[in-house]
C-alpha positions in Angstrom: 21.0 -1.7 -3.3 21.8 -3.9 -6.0 22.3 -2.6 -9.6 19.1 -4.5 -10.9 16.9 -3.3 -8.0 18.1 0.3 -8.5 17.5 0.2 -12.3 14.0 -1.0 -11.5 13.4 1.9 -9.1 14.6 4.4 -11.5 12.3 3.1 -14.3 9.3 3.4 -11.9 10.6 6.9 -10.7 10.9 8.1 -14.4 7.2 6.9 -15.0 6.2 8.9 -11.9 7.9 11.9 -13.1 6.1 11.9 -16.6 2.8 11.4 -14.7 3.3 14.3 -12.3 4.6 16.5 -15.2 1.2 16.0 -16.8 -0.5 16.6 -13.7 1.3 19.8 -12.9 0.5 21.3 -16.3 -3.2 21.7 -15.7 -4.7 20.2 -12.5 -3.1 22.6 -9.8 -4.7 25.5 -11.7 -8.2 24.1 -11.6 -8.9 26.1 -8.5 -7.7 29.2 -10.4 -9.9 28.3 -13.4 -12.9 27.8 -11.0 -12.4 31.3 -9.5 -11.4 33.4 -12.4 -13.4 31.9 -15.2 -16.4 30.3 -13.6 -16.4 33.0 -10.9 -16.6 30.7 -7.9 -15.9 32.1 -4.4 -12.7 30.6 -2.9 -14.5 28.7 -0.3 -16.6 27.0 -2.9 -13.7 26.3 -5.1 -11.9 24.7 -2.1 -15.0 22.7 -1.4 -15.0 21.4 -5.1 -11.4 20.4 -5.1 -11.9 18.8 -1.7 -14.9 16.5 -2.6 -13.1 15.5 -5.7 -10.1 14.6 -3.4 -12.4 12.4 -1.2 -13.2 10.4 -4.2 -9.7 9.4 -4.4 -10.0 7.9 -1.0 -12.4 5.2 -2.5 -10.2 4.5 -5.6 -6.9 4.4 -3.5 -8.5 1.7 -1.5 -9.7 -0.3 -4.4 -6.3 0.1 -6.2 -4.5 -1.4 -3.2 -6.9 -4.2 -2.7 -7.0 -5.2 -6.4 -3.2 -5.1 -6.7 -2.9 -7.8 -4.2 -5.1 -9.9 -6.4 -4.6 -9.2 -9.9 -1.1 -7.7 -10.1 0.6 -4.4 -9.7 1.1 -3.8 -13.4 -2.5 -4.6 -14.3 -3.9 -2.0 -11.9 -1.4 0.4 -13.0 -2.2 0.1 -16.9 -6.0 0.1 -16.4 -6.1 3.0 -14.0 -3.9 5.2 -16.3 -6.1 4.3 -19.5 -9.3 5.2 -17.9 -7.7 8.5 -16.6 -6.6 9.5 -20.2 -10.2 9.2 -21.2 -11.5 11.4 -18.3 -8.7 14.0 -18.6 -9.4 14.5 -22.5 -13.1 14.8 -21.8 -12.3 17.5 -19.2 -10.4 19.3 -21.9 -13.2 19.3 -24.3 -15.6 20.8 -21.6 -13.4 23.5 -20.8 -12.7 24.2 -24.4 -16.5 24.5 -25.3 -17.2 26.3 -22.0 -20.1 23.7 -21.4 -22.2 23.8 -18.3 -20.3 23.8 -15.1 -21.9 20.7 -14.1 -20.4 18.9 -16.8 -17.0 20.3 -16.0 -17.1 19.5 -12.5 -18.3 15.8 -13.3 -15.3 15.2 -15.5 -13.0 16.6 -13.0 -14.4 14.2 -10.4 -13.7 11.2 -12.8 -10.4 12.6 -13.5 -9.3 12.7 -9.8 -11.2 9.5 -8.8 -9.3 7.5 -11.7 -6.0 9.2 -10.9 -5.6 7.5 -7.6 -5.4 4.0 -9.1 -1.7 4.1 -10.0 0.2 5.2 -7.0 -0.9 2.4 -4.5 -0.2 -0.3 -7.1 3.3 1.2 -8.1 4.3 1.5 -4.4 3.1 -2.1 -3.8 5.6 -3.0 -6.9 8.5 -1.2 -5.2 7.9 -2.7 -2.0 7.9 -6.3 -3.8 11.5 -5.7 -4.8 13.1 -4.1 -1.8 14.1 -5.0 1.8 13.5 -3.1 4.8 16.7 -1.4 4.6 16.4 -0.3 0.9 13.1 1.1 1.1 13.7 4.5 2.3 16.3 4.9 -0.5 13.7 3.4 -3.1 10.9 5.5 -2.2 13.2 8.6 -2.1 14.1 7.6 -5.7 10.4 7.7 -6.4 10.3 11.1 -4.8 13.0 12.4 -7.2 11.1 11.2 -10.2 7.8 12.7 -8.8 9.3 16.0 -8.1 11.3 16.4 -11.5 7.8 16.3 -12.8 6.5 18.7 -10.3 9.3 21.0 -10.9 8.6 21.2 -14.5 5.1 20.8 -14.9 3.6 23.8 -12.9 6.3 26.2 -14.3 5.3 25.3 -17.7 1.6 25.1 -16.9 1.6 28.4 -15.2 2.5 30.1 -18.5 0.1 27.6 -20.6 -3.1 28.4 -18.7 -2.6 32.1 -19.4 -3.8 31.2 -23.0 -5.6 28.0 -22.8 -6.8 25.7 -19.9 -8.1 23.1 -22.3 -4.8 22.8 -24.0 -3.2 22.0 -20.7 -5.8 19.2 -20.0 -5.0 17.8 -23.7 -1.4 17.7 -22.9 -1.8 15.8 -19.6 -3.7 13.3 -21.5 -1.0 12.7 -23.9 1.6 12.4 -21.4 -0.5 9.6 -19.5 -0.8 7.8 -22.8 3.1 8.0 -23.2 3.5 6.6 -19.6 1.4 3.7 -20.5 3.6 2.9 -23.6 6.6 3.2 -21.5 5.8 1.1 -18.5 4.3 -1.5 -20.8 7.4 -2.2 -22.4 9.8 -1.7 -19.5 8.4 -3.7 -16.3 6.7 -6.9 -15.8 4.9 -8.3 -12.7 5.3 -11.9 -11.9 1.7 -12.0 -10.4 0.2 -10.6 -13.5 2.3 -12.7 -15.8 1.3 -16.0 -14.2 -2.4 -14.6 -13.8 -2.5 -16.1 -10.5 -3.8 -14.4 -7.4 -1.9 -14.0 -4.3 -5.2 -13.7 -2.4 -8.9 -13.1 -3.1 -9.9 -9.4 -2.8 -11.8 -8.6 0.4 -13.0 -5.1 0.9 -14.3 -5.9 4.3 -11.2 -7.4 5.6 -9.5 -4.1 4.0 -11.3 -1.9 6.5 -10.6 -4.4 9.1 -6.9 -3.8 8.5 -7.3 -0.6 10.6 -7.5 -2.9 13.7 -3.9 -2.9 13.3 -3.5 0.0 15.7 0.1 1.0 14.3 -1.5 1.3 10.9 -4.4 3.4 12.2 -2.1 5.8 14.2 0.3 6.1 11.2 -2.8 7.0 8.9 -4.2 9.7 11.4 -0.9 11.5 11.5 -0.7 11.1 7.5 -4.1 13.0 7.4 -2.8 15.8 9.5 0.6 16.2 7.6 -0.9 15.8 4.3 -3.8 18.6 5.1 -0.7 20.8 6.0 1.2 19.9 2.5 -2.0 20.5 0.6 -1.8 24.2 1.3 0.8 24.6 -1.3 -1.6 23.9 -4.0 -4.9 25.6 -2.6 -4.0 27.9 0.3 -1.0 29.3 -1.4 -3.0 29.9 -4.5 -5.6 31.9 -2.6 -3.0 33.7 -0.3 -1.0 34.9 -3.2 -3.8 35.6 -5.9 -6.5 36.8 -3.6 -4.7 38.9 -1.0 -1.3 39.6 -2.6 -2.4 39.9 -6.4 0.6 37.8 -7.6 0.5 36.7 -11.2 -0.2 32.9 -11.8 3.4 32.3 -13.1 4.6 33.3 -9.6 2.3 30.8 -8.2 3.7 28.1 -10.7 7.3 29.1 -9.6 6.4 28.3 -6.1 5.3 24.7 -7.0 8.6 24.5 -9.0 10.6 25.4 -6.2 9.2 22.8 -3.9 9.7 20.2 -6.5 13.4 21.2 -7.1 14.2 20.9 -3.5 13.3 17.2 -3.6 15.0 16.7 -7.0 18.4 17.8 -5.9 18.2 17.1 -2.0 16.0 13.8 -1.8 18.8 11.4 -2.8 21.2 12.7 0.0 18.3 13.0 2.5 17.4 9.2 1.9 20.9 8.3 2.6 21.0 10.1 6.0 17.4 8.8 6.8 18.6 5.3 6.3 21.0 5.9 9.3 18.3 7.2 11.6 15.0 6.1 13.2 12.1 6.9 10.9 10.1 8.3 13.9 13.0 10.8 14.6 13.3 11.7 10.8 9.6 12.0 10.6 9.4 14.5 13.6 11.8 16.8 12.1 10.3 16.8 8.8 7.1 17.9 10.4 9.0 20.6 12.2 10.4 22.1 9.0 6.7 22.0 7.4 5.7 24.0 10.7 8.4 26.6 10.3 8.1 26.8 6.5 4.4 27.2 6.1 3.9 28.8 9.5 6.1 31.8 8.3 4.3 32.5 4.9 1.5 34.6 6.2 4.0 37.1 7.6 5.6 37.8 4.1 4.3 39.6 1.0 7.1 39.5 -1.5 8.1 36.5 -3.7 11.5 36.0 -2.1 10.4 35.4 1.3 7.4 33.3 0.6 9.8 31.1 -1.7 12.1 30.7 1.3 9.0 29.4 3.2 8.1 27.1 0.5 11.8 25.7 0.3 11.8 25.0 4.1 8.4 23.1 3.6 9.9 21.3 0.6 12.8 20.0 2.9 10.0 18.8 5.3 8.3 17.0 2.3 11.7 15.1 1.4 11.6 13.5 4.7 7.9 12.9 5.3 6.9 11.5 2.2 9.2 8.5 1.7 9.1 8.1 5.4 5.5 7.5 5.8 5.4 5.0 3.0 8.3 3.1 4.4 6.7 2.9 7.9 3.7 1.3 6.4 5.6 -1.0 4.1 7.6 -2.4 7.0 4.6 -3.3 9.2 2.6 -5.0 6.2 3.1 -8.7 5.2 3.6 -9.7 1.7 -0.1 -10.6 1.1 -1.2 -7.2 2.5 1.3 -4.7 1.0 -1.1 -3.4 -1.6 -4.0 -3.4 1.1 -1.7 -1.4 3.6 -0.4 1.0 1.0 -3.8 1.4 -0.4 -5.2 2.2 2.9 -2.2 4.7 3.4 -3.3 6.6 0.1 -7.0 6.6 1.4 -6.0 8.7 4.2 -3.5 10.7 2.2 -6.2 11.8 -0.2 -8.6 12.4 2.8 -6.0 14.7 4.3 -5.6 16.4 1.0 -9.3 16.8 0.6 -9.5 18.2 4.2 -6.6 20.4 3.6 -8.1 21.9 0.3 -11.5 22.5 2.0 -9.9 24.1 5.0 -7.8 26.2 3.0 -11.0 27.7 1.4 -12.5 28.6 4.8 -9.2 30.0 6.3 -8.9 32.1 3.1 -12.5 33.4 3.4 -13.0 33.7 7.3 -9.6 33.9 8.9 -7.3 35.8 6.5 -9.4 39.0 6.1 -9.0 39.7 9.7 -5.6 38.3 10.3 -3.6 37.4 7.2 -0.9 35.2 9.0 -3.7 33.6 11.0 -4.4 30.5 8.3 -0.6 29.8 8.4 0.0 29.9 12.1 -2.8 27.1 12.4 -1.1 25.0 9.6 2.1 25.3 11.4 0.5 24.0 14.7 -1.0 21.1 13.1 2.4 19.9 11.5 3.9 20.2 14.8 1.1 17.9 16.5 1.7 15.5 13.5 5.3 15.3 14.2 5.0 14.7 17.9 2.7 11.8 16.8 5.2 10.3 14.5 8.0 10.6 17.0 6.0 8.7 19.6 5.4 5.7 17.1 8.9 4.6 18.2 7.3 2.9 21.3 5.1 0.5 19.1 7.7 -0.2 16.4 10.4 -2.7 16.5 13.9 -1.4 15.8 13.8 -2.9 12.3 10.5 -1.5 11.4 11.6 2.0 12.5 14.6 1.9 10.4 17.1 1.0 13.0 18.6 -2.2 11.6 20.9 -3.6 14.3 21.9 -6.9 12.7 21.4 -8.6 9.2 18.0 -9.9 8.7 17.4 -12.7 6.2 14.8 -11.5 3.8 13.5 -13.2 0.7 13.3 -10.7 -2.0 11.4 -11.0 -5.5 13.4 -10.6 -8.5 12.9 -7.6 -10.7 11.8 -8.8 -14.0 12.5 -6.1 -17.0 12.0 -6.5 -20.5 
């Protein structure tokens, strides 16, 4: 990867890190807020988070489609600005203990608007990398994301013991910092010239799923993302409801997950670049199955942390791999659309996982505590087999096995 390209990727990775640090300060603890302060049962709290997650499916699709037409940077900036307003309003609602309906409304807007950034940012990354560079580039983005994820929940776990509202205010402030940073550091040639690559077409966007390869990848993404979402809701319910662990222990589990990616992602991306993506994805899903599948058998911090560690290894393989697969099968004119649809199904998987976590916590765990986690592990293995079978419908280059140099016209990164 050229020095200018690497610099651009680190700039976007840093922005992602700030955003996820802000997210980790507050939103992962919203389930605990609903259960402990608003006294909702776990199943109802899981349903609330799941429905809010479904709203991200719509905004992810809108983001990808609009990024193809109006520029990646424009969509990133407007999405962040509107989320700041919603996050600050949520903090006010929590601070003044207003009716639950207003709290939930602000939370829904926060999650809906929060999905505008990633599809546009991922399309920007794809614009400036070759097929062979994308695993490394998305791995760098994951490093930034997980530095934020490692620090945010660790700080938030202590902060929410005293003030949930302050956590939301600080999140809004960090999002504002990101707008100022990105506004100065990166430019988008599409937005600069104010030309459209193509007109937005939301009917055609849905028709993109006629590409059976994209449809299959999205199905497996739903499955493995539902597994990954157990870290936020399922683990919180398991540790708080059944093991009576304090909130800061839960925050440290999030931190462990983030630190795994921070320290191991770059090396893993280098190894993945030498493998077929379908093979790497299978092993990533298998590690998810082992890590989360074992959690229900443990009751101490150390053993649960080991399960979270193994699942984190799986995540650092799966996340950049799924983004790279979708980027590789998309054309220049449809990158935003394809990556937006990927995030639709990613958020759909998260919502499904949140909801199922509540159901498993209420109806399966009381009868057999390891039961929910064995189910989660089985789903991870099924997703892994699905990704492995993708090798039969991908070219060697699309599957990450480049056998000969391929001439690719690459956009030039423009930095201020």
